[in-house]
PDB file of N, H, CA, C and O in Angstrom:
ATOM      1  N   UNK A   1     122.983 122.341  64.930  1.00  0.00           N
ATOM      2  CA  UNK A   1     123.646 122.183  66.432  1.00  0.00           C
ATOM      3  C   UNK A   1     125.203 121.747  66.545  1.00  0.00           C
ATOM      4  O   UNK A   1     125.692 120.780  65.960  1.00  0.00           O
ATOM      5  N   UNK A   2     125.742 122.445  67.218  1.00  0.00           N
ATOM      6  H   UNK A   2     125.345 123.231  67.692  1.00  0.00           H
ATOM      7  CA  UNK A   2     127.005 122.166  67.589  1.00  0.00           C
ATOM      8  C   UNK A   2     127.077 121.020  68.388  1.00  0.00           C
ATOM      9  O   UNK A   2     126.020 120.514  68.765  1.00  0.00           O
ATOM     10  N   UNK A   3     128.312 120.452  68.756  1.00  0.00           N
ATOM     11  H   UNK A   3     129.171 120.863  68.450  1.00  0.00           H
ATOM     12  CA  UNK A   3     128.489 119.192  69.639  1.00  0.00           C
ATOM     13  C   UNK A   3     128.276 119.619  71.076  1.00  0.00           C
ATOM     14  O   UNK A   3     127.660 118.811  71.772  1.00  0.00           O
ATOM     15  N   UNK A   4     128.645 120.658  71.598  1.00  0.00           N
ATOM     16  H   UNK A   4     129.145 121.314  71.033  1.00  0.00           H
ATOM     17  CA  UNK A   4     128.670 121.431  72.759  1.00  0.00           C
ATOM     18  C   UNK A   4     127.356 121.788  73.076  1.00  0.00           C
ATOM     19  O   UNK A   4     127.136 121.890  74.283  1.00  0.00           O
ATOM     20  N   UNK A   5     126.169 122.064  72.109  1.00  0.00           N
ATOM     21  H   UNK A   5     126.348 121.981  71.129  1.00  0.00           H
ATOM     22  CA  UNK A   5     124.833 122.267  72.235  1.00  0.00           C
ATOM     23  C   UNK A   5     124.302 120.909  72.448  1.00  0.00           C
ATOM     24  O   UNK A   5     123.446 120.798  73.326  1.00  0.00           O
ATOM     25  N   UNK A   6     124.673 119.817  71.773  1.00  0.00           N
ATOM     26  H   UNK A   6     125.368 119.906  71.060  1.00  0.00           H
ATOM     27  CA  UNK A   6     124.035 118.353  71.779  1.00  0.00           C
ATOM     28  C   UNK A   6     124.343 118.142  73.582  1.00  0.00           C
ATOM     29  O   UNK A   6     123.422 117.900  74.362  1.00  0.00           O
ATOM     30  N   UNK A   7     125.636 118.270  73.969  1.00  0.00           N
ATOM     31  H   UNK A   7     126.385 118.466  73.336  1.00  0.00           H
ATOM     32  CA  UNK A   7     126.103 117.796  74.918  1.00  0.00           C
ATOM     33  C   UNK A   7     125.304 118.353  76.236  1.00  0.00           C
ATOM     34  O   UNK A   7     124.810 117.685  77.144  1.00  0.00           O
ATOM     35  N   UNK A   8     125.327 119.877  76.058  1.00  0.00           N
ATOM     36  H   UNK A   8     125.728 120.420  75.320  1.00  0.00           H
ATOM     37  CA  UNK A   8     124.821 120.685  77.104  1.00  0.00           C
ATOM     38  C   UNK A   8     123.265 120.243  77.233  1.00  0.00           C
ATOM     39  O   UNK A   8     122.828 120.174  78.382  1.00  0.00           O
ATOM     40  N   UNK A   9     122.281 119.899  76.027  1.00  0.00           N
ATOM     41  H   UNK A   9     122.636 119.955  75.093  1.00  0.00           H
ATOM     42  CA  UNK A   9     121.021 119.487  76.253  1.00  0.00           C
ATOM     43  C   UNK A   9     121.115 117.953  77.013  1.00  0.00           C
ATOM     44  O   UNK A   9     120.432 117.518  77.940  1.00  0.00           O
ATOM     45  N   UNK A  10     121.903 117.498  76.480  1.00  0.00           N
ATOM     46  H   UNK A  10     122.458 117.852  75.727  1.00  0.00           H
ATOM     47  CA  UNK A  10     121.913 115.603  77.425  1.00  0.00           C
ATOM     48  C   UNK A  10     121.975 116.150  78.595  1.00  0.00           C
ATOM     49  O   UNK A  10     120.999 115.913  79.307  1.00  0.00           O
ATOM     50  N   UNK A  11     122.990 116.964  79.153  1.00  0.00           N
ATOM     51  H   UNK A  11     123.783 117.156  78.575  1.00  0.00           H
ATOM     52  CA  UNK A  11     123.355 117.078  80.631  1.00  0.00           C
ATOM     53  C   UNK A  11     121.985 117.671  81.203  1.00  0.00           C
ATOM     54  O   UNK A  11     121.641 117.514  82.374  1.00  0.00           O
ATOM     55  N   UNK A  12     121.240 118.371  80.248  1.00  0.00           N
ATOM     56  H   UNK A  12     121.520 118.498  79.297  1.00  0.00           H
ATOM     57  CA  UNK A  12     120.190 119.214  81.351  1.00  0.00           C
ATOM     58  C   UNK A  12     119.187 118.227  81.391  1.00  0.00           C
ATOM     59  O   UNK A  12     118.495 118.239  82.408  1.00  0.00           O
ATOM     60  N   UNK A  13     118.882 117.196  80.359  1.00  0.00           N
ATOM     61  H   UNK A  13     119.445 117.187  79.533  1.00  0.00           H
ATOM     62  CA  UNK A  13     117.690 116.182  80.275  1.00  0.00           C
ATOM     63  C   UNK A  13     117.970 115.172  81.627  1.00  0.00           C
ATOM     64  O   UNK A  13     117.175 114.811  82.495  1.00  0.00           O
ATOM     65  N   UNK A  14     119.507 114.846  81.444  1.00  0.00           N
ATOM     66  H   UNK A  14     120.152 115.139  80.739  1.00  0.00           H
ATOM     67  CA  UNK A  14     119.810 114.094  82.390  1.00  0.00           C
ATOM     68  C   UNK A  14     119.619 114.564  84.059  1.00  0.00           C
ATOM     69  O   UNK A  14     119.099 113.845  84.912  1.00  0.00           O
ATOM     70  N   UNK A  15     120.184 115.977  84.302  1.00  0.00           N
ATOM     71  H   UNK A  15     120.607 116.562  83.609  1.00  0.00           H
ATOM     72  CA  UNK A  15     119.633 116.641  85.381  1.00  0.00           C
ATOM     73  C   UNK A  15     118.011 116.415  85.818  1.00  0.00           C
ATOM     74  O   UNK A  15     117.647 116.061  86.939  1.00  0.00           O
ATOM     75  N   UNK A  16     117.215 116.674  84.786  1.00  0.00           N
ATOM     76  H   UNK A  16     117.510 116.961  83.875  1.00  0.00           H
ATOM     77  CA  UNK A  16     115.827 116.553  85.231  1.00  0.00           C
ATOM     78  C   UNK A  16     115.368 115.344  85.302  1.00  0.00           C
ATOM     79  O   UNK A  16     114.256 115.195  85.809  1.00  0.00           O
ATOM     80  N   UNK A  17     116.030 114.296  84.862  1.00  0.00           N
ATOM     81  H   UNK A  17     116.934 114.417  84.450  1.00  0.00           H
ATOM     82  CA  UNK A  17     115.808 113.075  84.947  1.00  0.00           C
ATOM     83  C   UNK A  17     115.908 112.596  86.722  1.00  0.00           C
ATOM     84  O   UNK A  17     115.087 112.200  87.549  1.00  0.00           O
ATOM     85  N   UNK A  18     117.261 112.862  86.728  1.00  0.00           N
ATOM     86  H   UNK A  18     117.928 113.183  86.056  1.00  0.00           H
ATOM     87  CA  UNK A  18     117.848 113.008  88.233  1.00  0.00           C
ATOM     88  C   UNK A  18     116.750 113.732  89.526  1.00  0.00           C
ATOM     89  O   UNK A  18     116.567 113.321  90.671  1.00  0.00           O
ATOM     90  N   UNK A  19     116.327 114.580  89.034  1.00  0.00           N
ATOM     91  H   UNK A  19     116.476 114.914  88.103  1.00  0.00           H
ATOM     92  CA  UNK A  19     115.356 115.386  89.873  1.00  0.00           C
ATOM     93  C   UNK A  19     114.344 114.565  89.849  1.00  0.00           C
ATOM     94  O   UNK A  19     113.895 114.358  90.977  1.00  0.00           O
ATOM     95  N   UNK A  20     113.655 113.859  88.761  1.00  0.00           N
ATOM     96  H   UNK A  20     114.019 114.028  87.845  1.00  0.00           H
ATOM     97  CA  UNK A  20     112.222 113.292  88.653  1.00  0.00           C
ATOM     98  C   UNK A  20     112.751 111.928  89.729  1.00  0.00           C
ATOM     99  O   UNK A  20     111.953 111.690  90.636  1.00  0.00           O
ATOM    100  N   UNK A  21     113.730 111.244  89.692  1.00  0.00           N
ATOM    101  H   UNK A  21     114.378 111.437  88.955  1.00  0.00           H
ATOM    102  CA  UNK A  21     113.962 110.185  90.268  1.00  0.00           C
ATOM    103  C   UNK A  21     113.989 110.562  91.924  1.00  0.00           C
ATOM    104  O   UNK A  21     113.608 109.626  92.627  1.00  0.00           O
ATOM    105  N   UNK A  22     114.245 111.363  92.395  1.00  0.00           N
ATOM    106  H   UNK A  22     114.554 112.124  91.824  1.00  0.00           H
ATOM    107  CA  UNK A  22     114.228 111.946  93.281  1.00  0.00           C
ATOM    108  C   UNK A  22     112.883 111.913  94.383  1.00  0.00           C
ATOM    109  O   UNK A  22     112.460 112.837  95.077  1.00  0.00           O
ATOM    110  N   UNK A  23     112.454 110.701  94.288  1.00  0.00           N
ATOM    111  H   UNK A  23     112.798 109.950  93.724  1.00  0.00           H
ATOM    112  CA  UNK A  23     110.791 110.648  94.894  1.00  0.00           C
ATOM    113  C   UNK A  23     111.268 109.946  96.243  1.00  0.00           C
ATOM    114  O   UNK A  23     112.360 109.430  96.481  1.00  0.00           O
ATOM    115  N   UNK A  24     110.146 110.069  97.058  1.00  0.00           N
ATOM    116  H   UNK A  24     109.258 110.488  96.865  1.00  0.00           H
ATOM    117  CA  UNK A  24     110.420 109.339  98.647  1.00  0.00           C
ATOM    118  C   UNK A  24     110.225 107.906  98.385  1.00  0.00           C
ATOM    119  O   UNK A  24     109.778 107.401  97.356  1.00  0.00           O
ATOM    120  N   UNK A  25     110.651 107.277  99.538  1.00  0.00           N
ATOM    121  H   UNK A  25     111.014 107.688 100.374  1.00  0.00           H
ATOM    122  CA  UNK A  25     110.929 105.612  99.536  1.00  0.00           C
ATOM    123  C   UNK A  25     109.823 104.861  98.795  1.00  0.00           C
ATOM    124  O   UNK A  25     109.872 103.960  97.959  1.00  0.00           O
ATOM    125  N   UNK A  26     108.733 105.567  99.411  1.00  0.00           N
ATOM    126  H   UNK A  26     108.693 106.299 100.091  1.00  0.00           H
ATOM    127  CA  UNK A  26     107.219 105.002  99.003  1.00  0.00           C
ATOM    128  C   UNK A  26     107.156 105.053  97.709  1.00  0.00           C
ATOM    129  O   UNK A  26     106.885 104.019  97.099  1.00  0.00           O
ATOM    130  N   UNK A  27     107.348 106.031  97.147  1.00  0.00           N
ATOM    131  H   UNK A  27     107.569 106.871  97.642  1.00  0.00           H
ATOM    132  CA  UNK A  27     107.159 106.180  95.268  1.00  0.00           C
ATOM    133  C   UNK A  27     108.183 105.063  94.865  1.00  0.00           C
ATOM    134  O   UNK A  27     107.776 104.103  94.210  1.00  0.00           O
ATOM    135  N   UNK A  28     109.318 105.143  95.185  1.00  0.00           N
ATOM    136  H   UNK A  28     109.649 105.922  95.717  1.00  0.00           H
ATOM    137  CA  UNK A  28     110.386 104.402  94.845  1.00  0.00           C
ATOM    138  C   UNK A  28     109.833 102.800  94.923  1.00  0.00           C
ATOM    139  O   UNK A  28     110.005 102.118  93.912  1.00  0.00           O
ATOM    140  N   UNK A  29     109.341 102.340  95.799  1.00  0.00           N
ATOM    141  H   UNK A  29     109.201 102.893  96.620  1.00  0.00           H
ATOM    142  CA  UNK A  29     109.019 101.033  96.139  1.00  0.00           C
ATOM    143  C   UNK A  29     107.580 100.635  95.387  1.00  0.00           C
ATOM    144  O   UNK A  29     107.141  99.485  95.338  1.00  0.00           O
ATOM    145  N   UNK A  30     106.954 101.773  94.829  1.00  0.00           N
ATOM    146  H   UNK A  30     107.310 102.707  94.868  1.00  0.00           H
ATOM    147  CA  UNK A  30     105.756 101.409  94.236  1.00  0.00           C
ATOM    148  C   UNK A  30     106.297 101.377  92.924  1.00  0.00           C
ATOM    149  O   UNK A  30     105.811 100.474  92.242  1.00  0.00           O
ATOM    150  N   UNK A  31     107.378 102.265  92.201  1.00  0.00           N
ATOM    151  H   UNK A  31     107.772 102.998  92.754  1.00  0.00           H
ATOM    152  CA  UNK A  31     107.889 102.197  91.039  1.00  0.00           C
ATOM    153  C   UNK A  31     108.514 100.748  90.593  1.00  0.00           C
ATOM    154  O   UNK A  31     108.474 100.209  89.487  1.00  0.00           O
ATOM    155  N   UNK A  32     109.065 100.327  91.736  1.00  0.00           N
ATOM    156  H   UNK A  32     109.097 100.766  92.634  1.00  0.00           H
ATOM    157  CA  UNK A  32     109.432  99.064  91.562  1.00  0.00           C
ATOM    158  C   UNK A  32     108.524  98.069  91.499  1.00  0.00           C
ATOM    159  O   UNK A  32     108.783  97.257  90.610  1.00  0.00           O
ATOM    160  N   UNK A  33     107.503  97.832  92.158  1.00  0.00           N
ATOM    161  H   UNK A  33     107.293  98.492  92.879  1.00  0.00           H
ATOM    162  CA  UNK A  33     106.710  96.724  91.934  1.00  0.00           C
ATOM    163  C   UNK A  33     106.001  96.835  90.592  1.00  0.00           C
ATOM    164  O   UNK A  33     105.816  95.873  89.847  1.00  0.00           O
ATOM    165  N   UNK A  34     105.510  98.447  90.271  1.00  0.00           N
ATOM    166  H   UNK A  34     105.661  99.229  90.876  1.00  0.00           H
ATOM    167  CA  UNK A  34     104.916  98.189  88.800  1.00  0.00           C
ATOM    168  C   UNK A  34     105.818  98.011  87.766  1.00  0.00           C
ATOM    169  O   UNK A  34     105.459  97.728  86.623  1.00  0.00           O
ATOM    170  N   UNK A  35     106.980  98.162  88.106  1.00  0.00           N
ATOM    171  H   UNK A  35     107.272  98.392  89.034  1.00  0.00           H
ATOM    172  CA  UNK A  35     108.226  97.672  87.019  1.00  0.00           C
ATOM    173  C   UNK A  35     108.198  96.306  86.536  1.00  0.00           C
ATOM    174  O   UNK A  35     108.220  95.838  85.397  1.00  0.00           O
ATOM    175  N   UNK A  36     108.127  95.628  88.034  1.00  0.00           N
ATOM    176  H   UNK A  36     108.109  96.008  88.959  1.00  0.00           H
ATOM    177  CA  UNK A  36     108.199  94.288  87.757  1.00  0.00           C
ATOM    178  C   UNK A  36     106.875  93.871  87.430  1.00  0.00           C
ATOM    179  O   UNK A  36     106.807  92.890  86.690  1.00  0.00           O
ATOM    180  N   UNK A  37     105.936  94.328  87.764  1.00  0.00           N
ATOM    181  H   UNK A  37     105.991  95.125  88.365  1.00  0.00           H
ATOM    182  CA  UNK A  37     104.465  93.768  87.161  1.00  0.00           C
ATOM    183  C   UNK A  37     104.538  93.760  85.660  1.00  0.00           C
ATOM    184  O   UNK A  37     104.136  92.811  84.987  1.00  0.00           O
ATOM    185  N   UNK A  38     105.098  94.919  85.132  1.00  0.00           N
ATOM    186  H   UNK A  38     105.424  95.691  85.679  1.00  0.00           H
ATOM    187  CA  UNK A  38     104.941  95.180  83.901  1.00  0.00           C
ATOM    188  C   UNK A  38     105.762  94.413  83.165  1.00  0.00           C
ATOM    189  O   UNK A  38     105.486  94.217  81.982  1.00  0.00           O
ATOM    190  N   UNK A  39     106.936  93.837  83.762  1.00  0.00           N
ATOM    191  H   UNK A  39     107.160  93.996  84.724  1.00  0.00           H
ATOM    192  CA  UNK A  39     108.018  92.850  83.399  1.00  0.00           C
ATOM    193  C   UNK A  39     107.165  91.559  83.205  1.00  0.00           C
ATOM    194  O   UNK A  39     106.972  91.161  82.056  1.00  0.00           O
ATOM    195  N   UNK A  40     106.638  90.878  84.280  1.00  0.00           N
ATOM    196  H   UNK A  40     106.794  91.201  85.213  1.00  0.00           H
ATOM    197  CA  UNK A  40     106.261  89.839  84.307  1.00  0.00           C
ATOM    198  C   UNK A  40     105.302  89.684  83.445  1.00  0.00           C
ATOM    199  O   UNK A  40     105.184  88.576  82.923  1.00  0.00           O
ATOM    200  N   UNK A  41     104.240  90.927  83.031  1.00  0.00           N
ATOM    201  H   UNK A  41     104.335  91.827  83.455  1.00  0.00           H
ATOM    202  CA  UNK A  41     102.969  90.821  82.083  1.00  0.00           C
ATOM    203  C   UNK A  41     103.566  90.671  80.747  1.00  0.00           C
ATOM    204  O   UNK A  41     102.945  89.989  79.931  1.00  0.00           O
ATOM    205  N   UNK A  42     104.900  91.317  80.340  1.00  0.00           N
ATOM    206  H   UNK A  42     105.403  91.871  81.003  1.00  0.00           H
ATOM    207  CA  UNK A  42     105.493  91.114  79.019  1.00  0.00           C
ATOM    208  C   UNK A  42     106.075  89.990  78.721  1.00  0.00           C
ATOM    209  O   UNK A  42     106.296  89.650  77.559  1.00  0.00           O
ATOM    210  N   UNK A  43     106.435  89.176  79.929  1.00  0.00           N
ATOM    211  H   UNK A  43     106.256  89.452  80.873  1.00  0.00           H
ATOM    212  CA  UNK A  43     107.100  87.773  79.510  1.00  0.00           C
ATOM    213  C   UNK A  43     105.939  86.829  79.272  1.00  0.00           C
ATOM    214  O   UNK A  43     106.199  85.734  78.773  1.00  0.00           O
ATOM    215  N   UNK A  44     104.655  87.141  79.581  1.00  0.00           N
ATOM    216  H   UNK A  44     104.443  88.031  79.986  1.00  0.00           H
ATOM    217  CA  UNK A  44     103.920  86.327  79.323  1.00  0.00           C
ATOM    218  C   UNK A  44     103.304  86.653  78.134  1.00  0.00           C
ATOM    219  O   UNK A  44     102.456  85.902  77.653  1.00  0.00           O
TER     220      UNK A  44
END
């Protein structure tokens, strides 16, 4: 793969991830809560 191909795939992945992150606020809050819970569990 050339550098351009690598850059293209990275851009596509970032775009897909951005689309995935465009959730409504309730999902966003739930995501934050679960992440916080996972972090607290990990610390213990």
